C-alpha positions as a Python dict, from the first residue, in 0.01 Angstrom:
ca = {
    (1, 'M'): (0, 0, 0),
    (2, 'N'): (348, 81, -66),
    (3, 'R'): (622, -120, -135),
    (4, 'V'): (715, -279, 181),
    (5, 'E'): (358, -361, 274),
    (6, 'E'): (297, -496, -87),
    (7, 'I'): (614, -718, -52),
    (8, 'E'): (446, -819, 312),
    (9, 'A'): (100, -891, 142),
    (10, 'K'): (304, -1115, -113),
    (11, 'T'): (516, -1342, 122),
    (12, 'E'): (224, -1402, 291),
    (13, 'R'): (74, -1565, 25),
    (14, 'V'): (436, -1758, -7),
    (15, 'R'): (376, -1862, 363),
    (16, 'R'): (7, -2014, 306),
    (17, 'F'): (152, -2180, 25),
    (18, 'M'): (437, -2327, 263),
    (19, 'E'): (216, -2413, 471),
    (20, 'E'): (3, -2654, 254),
    (21, 'R'): (234, -2783, 141),
    (22, 'G'): (471, -2884, 402),
    (23, 'L'): (763, -2677, 302),
    (24, 'C'): (1029, -2538, 475),
    (25, 'A'): (1114, -2229, 220),
    (26, 'V'): (1028, -2111, -169),
    (27, 'A'): (1304, -2056, -356),
    (28, 'L'): (1213, -1747, -590),
    (29, 'G'): (1495, -1753, -873),
    (30, 'T'): (1324, -1676, -1210),
    (31, 'Q'): (1261, -1329, -1320),
    (32, 'A'): (909, -1330, -1351),
    (33, 'S'): (934, -1436, -992),
    (34, 'F'): (1198, -1224, -885),
    (35, 'A'): (963, -923, -1056),
    (36, 'W'): (652, -988, -825),
    (37, 'I'): (811, -1094, -500),
    (38, 'T'): (1017, -747, -501),
    (39, 'A'): (740, -527, -636),
    (40, 'G'): (937, -482, -965),
    (41, 'G'): (1286, -582, -874),
    (42, 'D'): (1514, -704, -1165),
    (43, 'N'): (1735, -1004, -1141),
    (44, 'H'): (1825, -1028, -1530),
    (45, 'V'): (2211, -991, -1698),
    (46, 'G'): (2067, -1204, -1999),
    (47, 'L'): (1722, -1110, -2144),
    (48, 'G'): (1686, -1468, -2308),
    (49, 'S'): (1713, -1619, -1974),
    (50, 'E'): (1483, -1737, -1767),
    (51, 'G'): (1599, -1772, -1508),
    (52, 'G'): (1775, -1486, -1317),
    (53, 'V'): (2097, -1423, -1107),
    (54, 'A'): (1968, -1391, -757),
    (55, 'T'): (1686, -1584, -555),
    (56, 'V'): (1478, -1461, -342),
    (57, 'V'): (1411, -1727, -73),
    (58, 'I'): (1109, -1719, 174),
    (59, 'T'): (1101, -1927, 510),
    (60, 'P'): (874, -1907, 758),
    (61, 'T'): (1046, -1616, 965),
    (62, 'G'): (1252, -1476, 733),
    (63, 'R'): (1297, -1288, 344),
    (64, 'H'): (1649, -1361, 241),
    (65, 'V'): (1865, -1302, -163),
    (66, 'V'): (2093, -1567, -250),
    (67, 'T'): (2334, -1468, -511),
    (68, 'N'): (2671, -1504, -592),
    (69, 'A'): (2990, -1246, -520),
    (70, 'I'): (2954, -1085, -876),
    (71, 'E'): (2581, -1005, -824),
    (72, 'G'): (2558, -883, -498),
    (73, 'P'): (2654, -602, -464),
    (74, 'R'): (2440, -438, -731),
    (75, 'I'): (2081, -632, -620),
    (76, 'E'): (2135, -505, -268),
    (77, 'D'): (2158, -126, -375),
    (78, 'E'): (1945, -175, -676),
    (79, 'E'): (1707, -410, -599),
    (80, 'I'): (1629, -497, -215),
    (81, 'G'): (1798, -215, -20),
    (82, 'G'): (1517, -149, 269),
    (83, 'L'): (1267, -388, 232),
    (84, 'G'): (1318, -656, 473),
    (85, 'F'): (1554, -929, 267),
    (86, 'E'): (1876, -1010, 390),
    (87, 'L'): (2121, -1075, 170),
    (88, 'H'): (2337, -1411, 150),
    (89, 'V'): (2671, -1431, -77),
    (90, 'H'): (2859, -1704, -193),
    (91, 'P'): (3131, -1743, -421),
    (92, 'W'): (3100, -1767, -809),
    (93, 'H'): (3331, -2008, -882),
    (94, 'S'): (3309, -2243, -636),
    (95, 'E'): (2938, -2257, -489),
    (96, 'G'): (2573, -2269, -633),
    (97, 'P'): (2296, -2111, -479),
    (98, 'E'): (2153, -2409, -347),
    (99, 'T'): (2415, -2459, -56),
    (100, 'T'): (2261, -2198, 79),
    (101, 'I'): (1930, -2244, 6),
    (102, 'A'): (1934, -2584, 177),
    (103, 'R'): (2105, -2401, 485),
    (104, 'L'): (1773, -2120, 507),
    (105, 'A'): (1562, -2435, 526),
    (106, 'E'): (1718, -2612, 818),
    (107, 'G'): (1783, -2965, 634),
    (108, 'G'): (1379, -2893, 556),
    (109, 'A'): (1178, -2926, 201),
    (110, 'V'): (1238, -2693, -46),
    (111, 'A'): (1057, -2602, -364),
    (112, 'A'): (1175, -2393, -641),
    (113, 'D'): (1011, -2207, -962),
    (114, 'G'): (1215, -2398, -1125),
    (115, 'A'): (1528, -2682, -1141),
    (116, 'L'): (1699, -2628, -859),
    (117, 'P'): (1904, -2896, -685),
    (118, 'G'): (1782, -3080, -381),
    (119, 'A'): (1415, -2858, -427),
    (120, 'Q'): (1103, -3013, -611),
    (121, 'N'): (1021, -2794, -893),
    (122, 'L'): (713, -2663, -815),
    (123, 'A'): (682, -2385, -1072),
    (124, 'S'): (360, -2387, -1261),
    (125, 'A'): (186, -2392, -901),
    (126, 'I'): (388, -2119, -767),
    (127, 'A'): (272, -1940, -1084),
    (128, 'R'): (-11, -1852, -1027),
    (129, 'L'): (58, -1707, -687),
    (130, 'R'): (160, -1395, -919),
    (131, 'W'): (-203, -1417, -1130),
    (132, 'Q'): (-374, -1182, -911),
    (133, 'L'): (-272, -816, -901),
    (134, 'L'): (-301, -571, -643),
    (135, 'P'): (-360, -209, -649),
    (136, 'P'): (-11, -76, -719),
    (137, 'E'): (68, -370, -955),
    (138, 'V'): (-229, -245, -1185),
    (139, 'E'): (-58, 110, -1165),
    (140, 'R'): (247, -15, -1247),
    (141, 'Y'): (113, -201, -1534),
    (142, 'R'): (-114, 75, -1649),
    (143, 'E'): (208, 276, -1682),
    (144, 'V'): (393, 28, -1891),
    (145, 'G'): (115, 9, -2121),
    (146, 'R'): (69, 358, -2196),
    (147, 'T'): (462, 349, -2265),
    (148, 'C'): (449, 88, -2531),
    (149, 'A'): (128, 227, -2715),
    (150, 'V'): (297, 571, -2734),
    (151, 'I'): (631, 347, -2866),
    (152, 'L'): (365, 217, -3110),
    (153, 'D'): (212, 525, -3240),
    (154, 'E'): (553, 744, -3264),
    (155, 'L'): (691, 483, -3472),
    (156, 'A'): (398, 372, -3689),
    (157, 'H'): (369, 757, -3739),
    (158, 'E'): (801, 783, -3880),
    (159, 'L'): (727, 464, -4104),
    (160, 'S'): (846, 527, -4461),
    (161, 'P'): (795, 280, -4742),
    (162, 'G'): (1186, 148, -4811),
    (163, 'M'): (1220, 87, -4460),
    (164, 'T'): (1402, -232, -4404),
    (165, 'E'): (1224, -471, -4074),
    (166, 'L'): (1539, -445, -3905),
    (167, 'A'): (1550, -15, -3935),
    (168, 'V'): (1191, -36, -3775),
    (169, 'A'): (1282, -327, -3519),
    (170, 'G'): (1593, -99, -3397),
    (171, 'A'): (1393, 196, -3366),
    (172, 'M'): (1136, -6, -3197),
    (173, 'Q'): (1373, -155, -2913),
    (174, 'A'): (1543, 224, -2922),
    (175, 'R'): (1258, 361, -2794),
    (176, 'C'): (1206, 67, -2557),
    (177, 'F'): (1511, 129, -2362),
    (178, 'A'): (1511, 535, -2365),
    (179, 'Q'): (1172, 465, -2178),
    (180, 'G'): (1304, 225, -1945),
    (181, 'L'): (1144, -87, -2077),
    (182, 'L'): (1331, -413, -2163),
    (183, 'P'): (1235, -563, -2514),
    (184, 'T'): (1134, -932, -2531),
    (185, 'V'): (925, -941, -2855),
    (186, 'C'): (999, -751, -3151),
    (187, 'L'): (805, -883, -3494),
    (188, 'I'): (797, -693, -3791),
    (189, 'A'): (597, -779, -4136),
    (190, 'A'): (628, -601, -4436),
    (191, 'D'): (400, -690, -4689),
    (192, 'E'): (334, -1047, -4812),
    (193, 'R'): (531, -1133, -4516),
    (194, 'A'): (167, -1057, -4278),
    (195, 'Y'): (9, -1294, -4488),
    (196, 'R'): (276, -1557, -4452),
    (197, 'Y'): (411, -1557, -4126),
    (198, 'R'): (257, -1518, -3741),
    (199, 'H'): (588, -1503, -3598),
    (200, 'P'): (761, -1259, -3857),
    (201, 'I'): (1099, -1203, -3664),
    (202, 'P'): (1260, -896, -3863),
    (203, 'T'): (1471, -904, -4155),
    (204, 'G'): (1654, -722, -4469),
    (205, 'K'): (1290, -670, -4612),
    (206, 'R'): (1197, -349, -4779),
    (207, 'I'): (797, -184, -4677),
    (208, 'G'): (647, -175, -4940),
    (209, 'K'): (256, -96, -4845),
    (210, 'L'): (185, -290, -4559),
    (211, 'V'): (378, -312, -4198),
    (212, 'M'): (257, -518, -3889),
    (213, 'L'): (417, -394, -3556),
    (214, 'V'): (428, -620, -3295),
    (215, 'I'): (563, -542, -2973),
    (216, 'G'): (672, -705, -2624),
    (217, 'A'): (814, -545, -2379),
    (218, 'R'): (833, -507, -1973),
    (219, 'K'): (909, -278, -1652),
    (220, 'W'): (944, -375, -1330),
    (221, 'G'): (871, -734, -1442),
    (222, 'L'): (553, -657, -1595),
    (223, 'G'): (504, -776, -1960),
    (224, 'I'): (325, -577, -2219),
    (225, 'S'): (224, -746, -2547),
    (226, 'A'): (41, -531, -2873),
    (227, 'T'): (23, -530, -3228),
    (228, 'R'): (-61, -236, -3480),
    (229, 'V'): (-106, -208, -3861),
    (230, 'V'): (-9, -5, -4080),
    (231, 'H'): (-87, 43, -4471),
    (232, 'F'): (78, 329, -4742),
    (233, 'G'): (-254, 401, -4915),
    (234, 'P'): (-589, 303, -4889),
    (235, 'V'): (-654, -17, -4730),
    (236, 'P'): (-763, -301, -4954),
    (237, 'D'): (-1100, -454, -4906),
    (238, 'E'): (-986, -761, -4837),
    (239, 'L'): (-777, -637, -4586),
    (240, 'A'): (-1013, -429, -4464),
    (241, 'R'): (-1291, -716, -4402),
    (242, 'K'): (-1029, -912, -4267),
    (243, 'H'): (-941, -616, -4015),
    (244, 'E'): (-1311, -630, -3948),
    (245, 'A'): (-1399, -963, -3883),
    (246, 'V'): (-1050, -1013, -3644),
    (247, 'C'): (-1174, -703, -3427),
    (248, 'A'): (-1500, -901, -3395),
    (249, 'V'): (-1312, -1159, -3283),
    (250, 'D'): (-1099, -984, -3011),
    (251, 'A'): (-1423, -838, -2874),
    (252, 'C'): (-1530, -1155, -2786),
    (253, 'F'): (-1180, -1242, -2608),
    (254, 'I'): (-1182, -873, -2449),
    (255, 'L'): (-1547, -884, -2338),
    (256, 'G'): (-1592, -1225, -2211),
    (257, 'S'): (-1303, -1184, -1989),
    (258, 'R'): (-1443, -1195, -1680),
    (259, 'P'): (-1392, -1320, -1317),
    (260, 'G'): (-1519, -1686, -1299),
    (261, 'A'): (-1569, -1724, -1681),
    (262, 'R'): (-1377, -2046, -1793),
    (263, 'V'): (-1113, -2045, -2057),
    (264, 'S'): (-1261, -2312, -2217),
    (265, 'D'): (-1605, -2171, -2273),
    (266, 'L'): (-1446, -1797, -2345),
    (267, 'F'): (-1215, -1992, -2650),
    (268, 'S'): (-1498, -2219, -2795),
    (269, 'A'): (-1714, -1933, -2850),
    (270, 'A'): (-1394, -1689, -2998),
    (271, 'C'): (-1380, -1970, -3216),
    (272, 'E'): (-1754, -1997, -3317),
    (273, 'E'): (-1704, -1614, -3391),
    (274, 'Y'): (-1433, -1668, -3672),
    (275, 'A'): (-1675, -1878, -3808),
    (276, 'R'): (-1942, -1609, -3841),
    (277, 'Q'): (-1706, -1398, -3946),
    (278, 'G'): (-1633, -1605, -4224),
    (279, 'F'): (-1252, -1761, -4146),
    (280, 'P'): (-1329, -2089, -3949),
    (281, 'D'): (-995, -2238, -3988),
    (282, 'E'): (-771, -1914, -3862),
    (283, 'W'): (-778, -1986, -3524),
    (284, 'Q'): (-604, -2309, -3580),
    (285, 'L'): (-275, -2126, -3744),
    (286, 'H'): (-190, -1947, -3435),
    (287, 'H'): (-224, -1939, -3090),
    (288, 'Q'): (-503, -1694, -2936),
    (289, 'G'): (-312, -1560, -2650),
    (290, 'G'): (-355, -1624, -2272),
    (291, 'A'): (-300, -1513, -1904),
    (292, 'T'): (-27, -1306, -1877),
    (293, 'G'): (134, -1036, -1637),
    (294, 'Y'): (481, -1166, -1538),
    (295, 'A'): (515, -1422, -1772),
    (296, 'A'): (427, -1357, -2179),
    (297, 'R'): (214, -1590, -2118),
    (298, 'D'): (150, -1777, -1823),
    (299, 'Y'): (-50, -2006, -1977),
    (300, 'K'): (-198, -1993, -2337),
    (301, 'A'): (-576, -2037, -2367),
    (302, 'T'): (-674, -2407, -2539),
    (303, 'P'): (-969, -2621, -2633),
    (304, 'T'): (-949, -2800, -2357),
    (305, 'S'): (-796, -2509, -2140),
    (306, 'D'): (-954, -2591, -1725),
    (307, 'E'): (-843, -2216, -1620),
    (308, 'V'): (-1074, -2010, -1471),
    (309, 'I'): (-1042, -1647, -1511),
    (310, 'L'): (-961, -1455, -1209),
    (311, 'E'): (-1047, -1126, -1064),
    (312, 'T'): (-723, -849, -1147),
    (313, 'Q'): (-587, -1097, -1369),
    (314, 'A'): (-373, -991, -1698),
    (315, 'F'): (-449, -1126, -2080),
    (316, 'A'): (-327, -1071, -2351),
    (317, 'W'): (-555, -1212, -2650),
    (318, 'N'): (-383, -1201, -3031),
    (319, 'P'): (-630, -1352, -3304),
    (320, 'S'): (-503, -1316, -3622),
    (321, 'I'): (-637, -1356, -4037),
    (322, 'S'): (-326, -1384, -4230),
    (323, 'G'): (-290, -1058, -4308),
    (324, 'T'): (-387, -860, -3986),
    (325, 'K'): (-358, -946, -3581),
    (326, 'S'): (-580, -740, -3337),
    (327, 'E'): (-384, -738, -2985),
    (328, 'D'): (-344, -559, -2699),
    (329, 'T'): (-312, -641, -2310),
    (330, 'I'): (-568, -596, -2040),
    (331, 'I'): (-706, -641, -1683),
    (332, 'A'): (-1058, -851, -1625),
    (333, 'T'): (-1264, -687, -1365),
    (334, 'S'): (-1577, -749, -1218),
    (335, 'S'): (-1639, -395, -1383),
    (336, 'G'): (-1524, -494, -1708),
    (337, 'P'): (-1174, -550, -1856),
    (338, 'E'): (-951, -307, -1870),
    (339, 'V'): (-720, -188, -2160),
    (340, 'L'): (-375, -152, -2085),
    (341, 'S'): (-226, -65, -2392),
    (342, 'S'): (-461, 137, -2564),
    (343, 'S'): (-392, 441, -2781),
    (344, 'P'): (-578, 754, -2776),
    (345, 'E'): (-363, 864, -3080),
    (346, 'W'): (-432, 563, -3243),
    (347, 'P'): (-734, 554, -3531),
    (348, 'M'): (-959, 340, -3364),
    (349, 'R'): (-1306, 125, -3469),
    (350, 'T'): (-1586, -16, -3249),
    (351, 'A'): (-1631, -412, -3253),
    (352, 'T'): (-1935, -554, -3125),
    (353, 'Y'): (-1966, -847, -2995),
    (354, 'G'): (-2314, -980, -2883),
    (355, 'T'): (-2486, -709, -2651),
    (356, 'G'): (-2149, -557, -2566),
    (357, 'S'): (-1871, -341, -2825),
    (358, 'V'): (-1524, -224, -2748),
    (359, 'D'): (-1294, 4, -2921),
    (360, 'R'): (-1005, -165, -3120),
    (361, 'P'): (-720, -21, -3343),
    (362, 'A'): (-751, 35, -3687),
    (363, 'I'): (-515, -2, -3964),
    (364, 'L'): (-360, 330, -4004),
    (365, 'E'): (-323, 454, -4313),
    (366, 'R'): (-72, 689, -4401),
}
């Protein structure tokens, strides 16, 4: 399946969605949706914005891209050229995309993946169209996972006590850009901050013995989430025990990520594993992860989640116990989970759950 064939397959998903709901057009303007429908295109200018600067509009007979005069040349040259999209450019100073989108819909009902004047906001329903990945998406995702794993491995071996969290964050983001990845999350925790905070944005604190590295990065719209922990000198017994426990919980999540499994059942099993490992309340201190792919989390698992895991759906589970965490990005398949961001260079430990086992990153001793 080449890129055009991939786009055609996704267009058919959208058109079935339109037919079911009586729509004349679907507007896909978020960064996640644009990357998905264009098979890896990019409509971002600001990384901090969910929305993009160009909108794909699918109608019963056409594929269109609507953008302003600022963005039109780059979008046409670098993102959609030769892919079967018709470009529509409007003035940046006097008109928004909604005018062109309404014209393309010929006055009929329009749905969008976010807020758009004159359109139904069907963001949640539209996101579901992205959840089952096609074979070329899986191949691209594998490359993103391998690249993130190498970044974490190289960075972990170059750290030294006395470096600030901000310096580590800068080195991580520099590596991402150098490899063509867009860094979306960069959390660094030195020493006691790893015990106190689940979302440790980097500060000027200097590394003593312990540092936790959390990466979020994407390419072709596909995002990887992963965490690694480094300790200078022998790992204390208490921390080693916590890491063993959190890996066991992660094994529960990963091994249970099979098509057809109900997410609420998997979440309950993981909470039971937390308790079995001697840490019954830790799950309440941070979310446990959930479905991913073109969004950091399409949804987060909860005790009442009614979602069912799909074939070739991506997940990033991130169980944590104060001081440590286990996190990688996986794809659920009927033949078993595939870990995308595993690193052959990182020391691993075998974590078991039930009758199964999976290798999880150990704490790296430096």
